[in-house]
N, C-alpha and C positions, 0 to 999 in steps of 0.2 A: 427459436425452434417452434413454440406452440404457432406463433404466428404463421410461420413456415408452412407447417401441417395443413392449417387452417386455408391456405392459398392455394395448397396442394390439390386439398378436399374441393375447394370449388372449382378449381381448374376441370380435375375431373368430372364434376357434376355437370359442368359445362361442356365437354366432350361427349359425355354419354347422351345429352341433350339432342346436341349436334347430330349425332349418329342417328338418334332414335329418328329426327325428322329427315336425315339424309336416306335411312335405309327403310324406312315403313311410313311414316305420315305421308311424305310427298308422293310416293307411289300410289298408294293408295285412294287418296284422293284425285291423284290424276287418272288413274284407272273409273273410279266409281263415278268422277263425274264426266270422263268421257263417254260410258256407257248409258249413264243415264240422260245425258243430253243428248246422243245419236237416237237413244229408245224413244225418250218422248217429243222429239222432233219429227221423227216418221209419224208417230201414235197420233199428234196435233194436225199434221198433214192429212191423214186418213179422217181423224175425226170431221176435218172441213171439206174434205171432197165427198165424204158420205155423207154428208148433209148433217152432220151431229148437232146442228144450233135448231133444226127442225122440232116440231114437240114441245120437249119441255124446255130449252133454252139454254140446256146446262154447257159448261166448258169442257174440255177433255180432261181436264185431272179430277173434276167432279165425277166424269161419265167413266173413270179408271175406276173410281173407288164404289162405283155401284154393282158390288160382288153379287153376282145371282148364284144362289145355292146350288139350282140345278147343273148349271156350268161349269163350276169351280172345282167340283169334287173329286176329279181326276187330275186336275192342276195343282191340288192341295198335295194329295197324296205324292205328287210327283217331286214336291220341294224336298220330304224327306228323304226320297231316292236320291235325287241329285247332291244332296250334301253329304249323303252317305259314300257316294259314287267317288266327291272328291276328298273327303276323307280316305278313302280307299287308294285313290292316285298318290295322295300325301305319304301315306303310309310305306307305301311300296317305293317310292323314291327316296324317302329318308334312310329308310332299312337298307336298301342296297348301298345308300353313299357310306352309312355308318359304320357297314360292315366292312366295307373296302378298307376304310380307314383304320377301323379296330384291328383288322389284319396286320397291319401295318405297327400301331402305335397304342402300346399296353392302355386300358383304361378308359380309351375313346368313348364306348358304349356307355358307360358310367357316366362320365363325365358328361353325356350328353345328355341322358336321362335326370341329370340332378339340374339342370340348366331351368331356372324358372320361366324362362322366354318360351323354350320350348315345351315345358309342360302345361303353361297357359294355352298356347295355339291347340295341343293336342287335345286339352281339356273342353276349350271351346268348341271344336269340330263333335266331339262327344254330347256335351250338353245340346249343340244344334241338333244334332241327329235325335234325340229324345223327345225334344218339343216337336220336332217334325213329325215323329211317329203320334205323339198324342193330338195333336192338331188336324192329322188325316182325319181320324174320326171324330170330333169336334162338330163337323157341319150337318145340321139339321135343315129340315125341309125349308121349315121358316124361319131360320134361324143362320146368321154368319156371323163367327167374332171379329170383328174388325180390326178391334186393337191388337189379338194375337198373333190373327193372318198378316197382318202388317209387320208387327213384330218379325214373322217369321221371314217374311220377304226379304226384309232388312238385313237379318241375320245369315239368311242364304247369300244376300248379296257380298255382305263384308266376307263370308267364308269362302266364295270363289276368288274376290279380290287379293283376300290377303295371301295367297296361292302363289304368288310370285314373288314377293320382299319376303316370304317364309323359306321359298328355296334358296333366296338368295342369301338370307342371313344362315341358313343349314351350311352351305358352300364355304361362308365367310368364319363359321363356327369350325368348322372342319381344317382350315387351313393349318398347316404344320407350325407356321409360325405361332398361330394363335393358340394353337394347343399348348404348345411350349409354354409362353406366359400363363395359360391358365392353371398349367402345373404349378408354376412357381407362384401364382397368387395363392393356390390352396394350400401350399407348404408354409408360407409366409401367415395364412390365417389360420392354420392350424397351432403356428407359435402364438400368435396375439390371444388366441383360444385356451391354451393349456400352459403357457410357460411362467403366468404370471400369478397364479392362484395356488393355495395351498390344498385344494382337493385333490386326490390322489387320481381318481378316474379320469377326470378328463385331460390330467398330464400325461398319462399312461397313453389315453388314445391319440391326444397330439404328438407326442413321440413318433408312433407306430404312423400316424398321418406323414409326417413331417420324409421318416426314412423312405416310405413308399413311393411319395413324388421325387425324391432324388433316384429312386432305381427308376423310375417311369423315365426320366428324363436321361439315364442312362440308356436305355433301351433305345428311346427316340433316336440318341446319337449311333448306338451300335447299328440299329436300322440302317439310319443314313448313310455312315459309312459304307455298309453292305452294299448300298445301290449306289454308292456314288454321289452322294447329294452331299455337296460341302456347305452350302447353303443352312440347311435346316442342322445339319450336324454343330455348324458355328451356332446356332442359335440357343439349342439344347446346353452346349458349354458355357456358353455366356448366362445362360437363366442360372446355372448354379451358382455360379460367381455373384451375380446380382443379389440372389438369395442370401448367399453368405454377408455380402456385404451389408443388406437389409439388417440383418440378423443381430451382426456386431454390432449395430447402433442401439438395439434394444437389449444386447447379454446383460449388463452391467444390471438391469432392473428383474430379468429372471429370479425365479423361486429356485432354491437348493433343491427340490424334488425334482425341477426339470434340468438341473445340471448333472444329476444323477441319472444313470442308465437305467431305465425302469424294465421291469420284468418284461413285458409284452416285446420290447427288440433286443433284450438280452439273447432271443432264438435267431434273431437274423444271422444268415451265414456270415457276414464280416465280423460281428462280434464273438458269434460264438466259437470262430476258427483262432481266436486269438488267447494266448497264453494269459492263464487267469492273472498273473501278475500283473501283466502289458495292460488289461484290462482295467486292473484296480487303479494303475499310473493314468490312464488314458481319464477315469473318473476324478481322479484327485487335481488334474489339471483343467477338468470342467472345459474341455474339447470335444467331447464325443460329436457333436453337430457337423463341427468342420473337418473332424477325422473321416468322417462318412464320407460326406462330399468329398474330399479330395482322396478319400478311397478309391470313389467313384472314377475319379480323374484319372486315377495311376492305371484302372483298368480299360478305360476309352486311350489311354496314351498307348498301353502297350499293344491294343488293339489296332491301332491306327500308324502302328510304325510301318513305315515302307510301304504303304497303301493309301495313307492321306497325310503325309507328312505337315499340312497346314495346320491340321488339328491338333497335333501336337505342339507346334508352336504358339497355338491359341491357348491349349492348356498352361502352359509356361505362362504366358502372359497375365493370363485370369489368375493362377497361383501367385503371381507377383503381387496383381493388387490387391490378394487378401494379406499376404506379408506384410503390406506397406501399411494396411487400415490397422492391421493388430501393432503393428509398431506405433502407431499413431496414436493409439488408444492403449499403450503401454502393457498388452497382454503376451507378454514374455516366452510363455508356454507355447500360446499359439504360434509365434514368431519360428520357434525352435520347431515346432512340428511342421510349419510351412519349409524350412529349408530341408528336413528329413525326407518329404516330398520331393523338392528338388534334387537331391540328393539320389533319390528313385528314378527320377524320371535321366538322369545323368546316366545311372548305370544301365538301366535296360536301354540308354542310346548305345552306350559304349559295346554293351554286349551285342546286340545288332550288328555293330562297326557302322552305323550310318551317321558319317561325318555332318554330312549338312542340317539334320536334325540337332545333332550334339552344337553345332556352330551357333543356331537360331538360340538354341534352351540355355548354352553359357550366356548369350547376351543379355536374358533375363534375369540369369543368374547374376551377373555383375551389378545389372541396373537394380536389384534389390539390396544387396551388399552395399550399394551407395546410398541407398535411403536410408541403410541403417547407420552409415556414418553420419548423415547428414542429421538424422534423428536423435544422436547422442547413444546409441545402445553399443557400448564397447565391447561388451562381452559376447555379445552376437556376432560381432564383425571378427573378433579373434577366432571365433570357432568356424566361422564361414571361410575363412583365408586358411584354414588350416583343411577343410574340404576341398577347397579349389587345389591345394600343396597336392592333396594325395590324388585327384583325377587328373591332374596334371602327368604324375609321376606314372598312373595307370596305364594313361592313353600313350604316353614314351614308350612302356613296356609293351606294350600291343601294338607297336609302331603304327599309330594313327597320327601321323606327324602334322598334319593340320589342326588335329585337336588339340594338340600339346602347344604349338603356336598361338592359337586364339586364347586358351589360356593364362600364356604369357603377356600377350598383349592387354588381356584382361586385368591382371595383376598391376601391369603397368599402370592402367588407367585409376585402379583403385588407390594406388600408393598416390596418384597424382590428386586424386580426390581428398584424402586424407591430409595431404599437405594443404592443399585450399582449404580445408575447414579448420587446420592448426589443433589437430586431435594430439592429444599427449601420448598415444601408443602407435605412432605413424613408423616408429621405430622396429615395431614389432613385426609391421605388415614389410616393411623394408627387408627384414632378417628372412621370415618367411620365403620371400620371392626368390631371395639368394639361394636359398637352397631347393628352388623348383630345377636349375638344369642336373642332369645325370649323365655318369659317363658311358660314353658309347658302348655300345654290345654289338652293333651291326654298323655298315655302311648305311644300310636303310634310314638309321636314327639321326644321321646328318644333318638333314633338314631340320628336323625339329630342333636340336639343340642350336644352330643358327638361329631358330625363330626365337628361342629363348635368351639368346644373347642379342639379338637385335632389340627385344623388348626393353631388355636391362640398359642398355646404352641410349636408348631415346629417353629411358625415364633418368638415365644420369644427366643429358644435355638439357631436359625440363630441370632437375635441381640446379644446375648453374645459371639458368635464366632467372632463378626466383634467390639466387645467391647463397645456394645452399651445400657450400664445395664439399663440406664434411662426409655429408650422402652420396654424393657423386664418386669421392676418393672409395667408398667403400666398395661401389659398385667395381670401380679400377681395380682395386686388390683382388676381387674375385675373380676378376677375368685377366689377372695380371697372366696366368700360366697358360693359357689358351694358343693353340700354334699361332705363329705369324698369320699366315695363309687365309685361316679360318677369320683373323682380326681384321684382315685387310676386307676379306671378301664382305663382312660385315658394314665397315665403313663406306665401301662402295654402294651397296645397295641401298644405306639409310640416305646418304649425299645424292643418291639418284633419284629418288621418289621427291618430286615436286608438284604433282598434282594430287587434290584432298582428295577428289572422287576415284574410286577403283573403277578400271575400264568397264566391268560389266555391273550389272543390278546387283544390288548386296543390300540385303535390309539394314546392316549397320552405317549405311551410307558413305563411311571414311577409309580410305585405305590405310590399313595397319601400319604402315612403314612412314605414313606423311607425319611431319611436325611443320609448326610454324617456322618462318623463315628465320627469328630470332634465335628459335631453339635448334633449327638445324645448323643455324651458324656456329654452337657451341660445340658441335662435335669435333671440330677442328681441335678445341682445347682438350676434350676429354681421350680422344684418340692419340695426343700429343703427349699424356701423361703414358699410353702404353707405347709409346715410338712407333707407331704408326701411320705412315705417312701417305700423301693423296695417291692413289692408283698409278697414274701416270711420271708419278717420279720416281717410280722402283722398277728396277728391272721384273721381266713377268717370273711370275713365282711357278718353278713347279708343280703337276699336280700331287707330285710324291708329298709335297711340303704341307699340303691339306689332308692332313694323314687323321685316321680316327686315332684318339687319344682320349686319355681320362680328363673329365670336366673338375675344374677345383669345388 
């Protein structure tokens, strides 16, 4: 790890040096060289054409350096005025651009004024102006301060030349993605400065800086959503995730004082609104930083529902990344917190009846549960499938047919992963899956029940391919009392899907009902136990036989 960090540090330094050369050194050298070559070229030509070699026989450079006190007084005074005018132009342009950015992104002005390079350039112009003023009254009738005058000429030249790269730097500095990355870096810098020491004051200040940074990222996201700027909103959402992942790598080394909710952040609206007992629990579980980050996610999620769905999907993805990282580190309190927020996403989505977003979020939910299975977190998996079962019933009652089907097929996939991983609690997943189907209350729920039963039949066919007949029999017994017409429709639907890819572009990439040929072939055996023959071998089934009935 030390070697890795050292390599990263060297890479960052090399990148900074490359940026300095590209953004500053090369433009300044080019502009200065071009200006001086042109000037001294024309000056030398005038020197030759004007008979400069008569008299003393001096060259053009020597002639240029012979400053006459009587003739340069006005020129020296104008140097101070010129650099002051340039400084005024720089201040005007920078003020306008920074103000426009500050109206959109919170904290930009403060960030700009804390940047060392910005301060250095502004300070350079101020110092040069002061030197020019003092130089303007230093010329005497019989004395010219050659060194000071030459230095002022060089400083004024540099002040003129530096304008172009500085403007480029300012516009680069204020690019939204750079603002986002700078806020994230500031948050992690606060962690490094306040999370590892025993002194309370730096810790309390650092906690406040972290909370402020996350709220600033939320503001950036909200403003971007309002202006339909999906790219910047995505940058800000990812920045929160990146900060948390970096933080988790260092969390084990942080002090107890840092993990407690300090006095300065207790007044934050997100904390002060919490029930005192919940606040104590949050402190005990040592997850206030992650809670604050995902609390910001939840606010963004609710704001972007039905207005920028891709941000909802991205939030679900990033929350899953946080959960997987917590699982690898063994932070079970954080994993449970992640599932609480994922559940909140699903609840908000169901309340808004946004089927498409629910479909995408459930995909991330399933992937997170799969990760927990592979990481060996049994209790977490058992809790998660209970949540899935609950939301399957909720969506069924709300007549959100496709959401119920999605949960059913996700359940089927999780049972298959559990079987592949040979976990000892696989039977509990299967039992929960068999409780997903519900009695029909209206005809509009028929499609949802068909989806659940198809997912269960698909799982039974998988069990038969891996010689798990007893588990396939459990599914068969659960479906035995279904109407014959419904079972026949399920068989026909599953056997009719031979293409892996759905006929439209979908994020999951695979048709729900698709099965590899060996698995699809075992449907014959499974439906044979239920006495369901291929549809072409049967008399047409009257529509009334596919009636609304109670599901087992």
